[in-house]
C-alpha positions in Angstrom: 71.1 -4.5 -55.4 72.3 -7.8 -54.6 70.3 -10.8 -54.1 71.4 -13.7 -51.7 69.8 -16.9 -52.8 68.4 -19.8 -51.2 69.2 -23.7 -51.9 65.6 -24.0 -53.2 66.3 -21.1 -55.8 69.1 -23.7 -57.6 67.5 -27.1 -56.6 63.7 -26.3 -58.2 65.4 -24.5 -61.2 67.4 -27.4 -61.6 64.6 -30.3 -61.1 61.4 -28.6 -61.9 61.4 -25.0 -63.7 64.6 -24.6 -65.6 66.4 -27.9 -66.6 70.1 -27.7 -67.6 69.0 -29.4 -71.1 66.0 -27.4 -71.5 66.6 -24.3 -71.0 70.4 -23.1 -70.6 70.1 -19.7 -71.3 68.8 -19.5 -67.6 72.1 -20.9 -66.0 74.2 -19.2 -68.5 72.5 -15.6 -67.3 73.2 -16.9 -63.6 76.5 -17.3 -63.8 76.8 -13.8 -65.6 74.8 -12.3 -62.5 77.2 -13.9 -59.9 80.3 -12.8 -61.8 78.8 -9.5 -61.6 78.3 -10.0 -57.9 74.5 -9.3 -58.5 73.6 -12.6 -56.8 75.6 -14.5 -54.1 74.6 -17.0 -51.7 76.1 -18.7 -48.1 78.1 -21.3 -47.0 75.2 -23.1 -45.8 73.4 -23.2 -49.0 76.5 -24.6 -50.4 76.3 -27.2 -47.8 72.8 -28.3 -48.7 73.7 -28.4 -52.4 77.0 -29.9 -52.1 75.5 -32.7 -49.9 73.9 -34.5 -53.0 76.5 -35.7 -55.6 74.7 -34.6 -58.5 74.6 -32.4 -61.6 73.5 -29.5 -59.8 76.5 -29.9 -57.3 78.8 -30.5 -60.8 77.2 -27.5 -62.2 77.8 -25.1 -59.0 82.0 -26.2 -58.6 82.3 -25.6 -62.4 80.6 -22.4 -63.1 80.2 -20.7 -60.1 83.1 -18.1 -59.1 84.8 -19.1 -56.0 83.8 -16.0 -53.8 80.1 -16.6 -54.8 79.4 -18.6 -51.3 80.2 -16.1 -48.8 81.1 -17.3 -45.0 77.7 -16.6 -42.7 79.9 -16.9 -39.6 80.8 -13.2 -39.2 76.7 -12.7 -38.6 76.4 -14.9 -35.6 75.5 -11.8 -33.5 72.3 -10.9 -36.0 72.0 -14.7 -35.7 71.3 -14.9 -32.2 68.9 -11.9 -32.8 66.8 -14.2 -35.3 66.6 -17.3 -32.8 65.2 -14.8 -30.1 62.8 -14.0 -32.6 61.7 -17.1 -33.3 61.8 -18.8 -29.5 59.4 -15.5 -28.8 57.2 -16.7 -31.4 56.5 -20.4 -29.5 52.8 -19.2 -28.8 52.3 -19.5 -32.6 55.3 -21.9 -33.7 55.8 -25.7 -32.5 59.2 -26.5 -30.6 60.2 -28.8 -33.5 59.8 -26.0 -36.0 61.7 -23.6 -34.2 64.4 -26.1 -33.6 64.6 -27.1 -37.1 64.8 -23.3 -38.4 67.6 -22.6 -36.2 69.5 -26.1 -36.4 73.1 -24.6 -37.2 73.5 -26.5 -40.9 70.4 -25.2 -42.2 70.7 -22.2 -44.0 67.4 -20.3 -43.5 68.1 -18.6 -40.7 71.5 -17.4 -41.6 70.4 -16.2 -44.7 68.0 -13.7 -43.0 70.9 -13.0 -40.7 73.3 -12.4 -43.4 70.6 -10.1 -45.6 70.2 -8.2 -42.6 74.2 -7.1 -42.3 74.5 -7.0 -46.0 71.1 -5.0 -46.9 70.2 -8.1 -49.5 66.8 -9.1 -50.5 66.7 -12.8 -50.2 65.6 -14.9 -53.1 63.6 -18.1 -52.6 61.0 -20.1 -54.0 59.4 -21.1 -50.6 55.9 -19.1 -50.1 55.1 -17.3 -46.8 52.7 -19.9 -44.6 52.0 -17.3 -41.9 49.4 -19.5 -40.0 52.0 -22.9 -40.2 52.8 -24.0 -36.7 54.8 -27.0 -38.2 57.2 -25.0 -40.4 58.8 -21.4 -40.2 58.8 -20.3 -43.8 61.5 -18.3 -44.7 59.5 -15.7 -46.0 57.8 -15.1 -42.9 61.2 -15.1 -41.0 62.2 -12.3 -43.8 59.0 -10.7 -43.1 59.6 -11.0 -39.4 62.8 -8.9 -39.6 61.5 -6.5 -42.1 63.8 -8.0 -44.8 63.0 -8.2 -48.5 62.3 -11.1 -50.7 61.6 -12.6 -53.6 61.2 -15.4 -55.8 63.5 -16.1 -58.9 60.8 -14.3 -61.8 60.6 -11.1 -59.1 64.5 -11.3 -58.9 65.2 -11.8 -62.5 62.2 -8.8 -63.5 63.8 -6.5 -60.8 67.5 -7.1 -62.4 65.8 -6.4 -66.1 66.7 -9.8 -67.0 65.1 -11.6 -70.1 66.1 -15.3 -70.9 
């Protein structure tokens, strides 16, 4: 099984849960998983991470395999299906929430599309909020498309990883 990681997988780990200087074993494990192809991400996630000139961007550039961030463009037909799903839920979500979710530069809808086309599990630190009108949370988009999702710890457990 391959896991498809969201930007917040890296951002929260770096800033909150697994700082580079406190838990370096987490980061060496991520490198190993990436090298073995057990985790990957997409170009839209790369853009979200790389827009900040910080230690996380530098770490990704120096440590992740060159092919870690996959091209999401080939999933455009599935993305259109995700867009139709989002807009069909306009009775639940505000138009601003749908617009943000479908912003072509944001990763969430593309992650779901890529996961569908490649039979992957999405990894995100976002929490489902099915009653939300302001945001379409990534787990809720996954649920709406029958795409499996995990948080970081669930993924590590599924991969039988101990840090």
